[in-house]
C-alpha positions as CSV (number, residue, x, y, z in Angstrom):
1,M,79.3,100.0,125.3
2,S,77.0,100.1,122.3
3,T,78.1,98.6,119.0
4,E,78.3,102.1,117.5
5,N,80.5,103.3,120.2
6,A,82.7,100.2,120.0
7,G,83.1,100.8,116.3
8,T,84.0,104.5,116.8
9,S,86.5,103.5,119.6
10,A,88.1,100.9,117.3
11,R,88.5,103.5,114.5
12,L,90.0,106.0,116.9
13,E,92.5,103.4,118.1
14,E,93.3,102.6,114.5
15,L,93.9,106.2,113.7
16,V,96.4,106.5,116.6
17,E,98.2,103.4,115.4
18,L,98.3,104.7,111.8
19,T,99.7,108.0,113.1
20,E,102.4,106.2,115.1
21,K,103.4,104.2,112.0
22,F,103.5,107.4,110.0
23,W,105.8,109.1,112.5
24,S,108.0,106.0,112.5
25,D,108.5,106.3,108.8
26,L,109.3,110.0,109.1
27,F,111.8,109.6,111.9
28,R,113.5,106.8,109.9
29,R,113.8,109.4,107.1
30,D,112.0,107.1,104.7
31,F,110.6,110.0,102.7
32,D,109.1,107.8,99.9
33,A,107.2,105.8,102.6
34,V,106.0,109.0,104.1
35,G,104.8,110.2,100.7
36,A,103.0,106.9,100.2
37,W,100.8,107.8,103.2
38,F,99.2,110.6,101.1
39,S,96.3,110.7,98.8
40,A,96.9,112.1,95.3
41,D,95.6,115.5,96.5
42,G,96.8,115.2,100.1
43,N,98.4,118.4,101.5
44,Y,101.4,118.8,103.7
45,R,101.9,122.3,105.0
46,D,104.2,124.0,107.5
47,I,101.9,126.7,108.7
48,P,104.8,129.3,109.4
49,A,105.9,129.0,105.7
50,P,104.4,131.4,103.3
51,E,103.3,128.9,100.6
52,E,100.5,126.3,100.5
53,G,102.9,123.4,100.9
54,A,103.2,120.1,99.0
55,F,100.4,118.1,97.4
56,G,100.5,114.4,96.7
57,P,103.0,111.7,97.5
58,A,105.9,112.9,95.3
59,E,105.7,116.5,96.3
60,V,105.5,115.6,100.0
61,A,108.5,113.3,99.8
62,A,110.5,116.0,97.9
63,R,109.6,118.7,100.4
64,L,110.7,116.5,103.4
65,R,113.9,115.7,101.6
66,L,114.6,119.4,101.1
67,G,114.5,120.3,104.8
68,I,115.3,117.1,106.6
69,E,117.7,115.1,104.4
70,P,120.6,117.6,104.9
71,L,120.5,117.2,108.7
72,A,123.2,115.2,110.4
73,N,120.7,113.9,112.9
74,Y,116.9,114.0,113.1
75,E,115.1,112.5,116.0
76,H,111.9,112.5,118.0
77,V,112.4,113.7,121.6
78,P,110.7,111.0,123.8
79,G,107.3,111.8,125.1
80,W,104.4,112.9,123.0
81,N,100.6,113.1,123.0
82,I,98.3,111.8,120.3
83,V,94.6,112.4,120.3
84,A,92.0,111.3,117.8
85,Q,88.5,112.4,116.9
86,R,86.5,111.5,113.8
87,D,89.0,111.3,111.0
88,T,91.7,113.4,112.6
89,T,94.7,113.0,114.9
90,M,96.6,115.7,116.6
91,T,100.1,115.1,117.9
92,E,102.0,117.3,120.3
93,H,105.7,116.4,120.1
94,T,109.3,117.8,119.9
95,E,111.8,117.1,117.2
96,R,115.6,117.5,117.7
97,W,117.4,118.7,114.5
98,T,121.2,118.6,114.3
99,W,123.2,120.0,111.5
100,S,126.7,118.7,110.4
101,T,128.1,122.1,111.6
102,G,127.0,121.3,115.1
103,E,123.9,123.5,115.5
104,T,121.0,121.8,117.3
105,V,117.4,122.8,117.9
106,E,114.6,121.2,119.8
107,L,111.5,122.3,117.9
108,P,108.1,121.8,119.4
109,F,105.2,120.9,117.0
110,V,101.5,120.4,117.0
111,S,100.6,118.3,114.0
112,V,97.1,117.8,112.6
113,I,96.6,114.8,110.3
114,V,93.4,114.0,108.5
115,F,92.8,110.5,107.1
116,N,90.3,109.4,104.5
117,E,88.4,106.1,104.5
118,Q,91.3,104.4,102.7
119,N,93.6,105.4,105.6
120,L,95.5,107.9,103.3
121,I,96.4,111.3,104.6
122,T,94.4,114.2,103.0
123,R,95.9,116.9,105.2
124,W,99.0,117.2,107.4
125,W,99.6,120.6,108.8
126,D,102.4,121.3,111.1
127,Y,102.2,124.2,113.6
128,W,105.6,125.4,115.0
129,D,107.6,128.5,115.7
130,L,109.6,129.8,112.7
131,G,111.8,131.9,115.0
132,T,112.9,128.9,117.0
133,L,114.1,127.2,113.9
134,M,115.7,130.2,112.2
135,N,117.6,131.2,115.3
136,A,119.3,127.8,115.4
137,A,119.7,126.9,111.8
138,P,123.0,127.6,110.0
139,A,122.9,130.1,107.1
140,A,123.9,127.4,104.5
141,W,120.8,125.3,105.4
142,V,118.5,128.4,105.2
143,E,119.9,129.2,101.8
144,H,119.4,125.6,100.7
145,I,115.7,125.8,101.8
146,M,115.1,129.1,100.1
147,V,116.4,127.8,96.8
148,G,114.3,124.7,97.1
149,Y,111.1,126.6,97.7
150,K,111.4,128.6,94.5
C-alpha cells in the first residue's frame, strides 16, 4: 500500500469512528454534544421537511430537542452500515421512536454527513419517509412539531 493510500485509508477509518461517536451522542440524547459537532454554518436537514433545516450548533441542538426530546424512548435498532469516501460518510440505519402514549415506529434512514478538516460537520442530511413517521405519530406530537417549526 502506498503512503498516499495508507493516509487516505486512515482518514476514512477516522471518519467512520467520528460518525459512530456522533451517533452515540445523538442516541444518548445529548443534544448540546450533537450541536458541538457542527461548524458555525453546518446544516442539519430532514429532506422530507419543507424548510432548509438548522444551521450551526445551537439551531441543530434546538431542532433535535423539538422532535426527539418529547419521545418516551429513542433508540438505534441494532445493525447498520457506514461507508466513507473523501470527506463524507453515509449511514443506513433504523431508529425506533416511542411516544409516552404508546405509539411506536421503526423509521429507516439514510444519513449523509460531511466533515471539514477540523472534523466538524458541515452537512448532515437525513433521508427518510415522511408517511412512515406521520402514520405512527400521535396528533399532539405532530402539533408540537408544527408549532416549533414556525
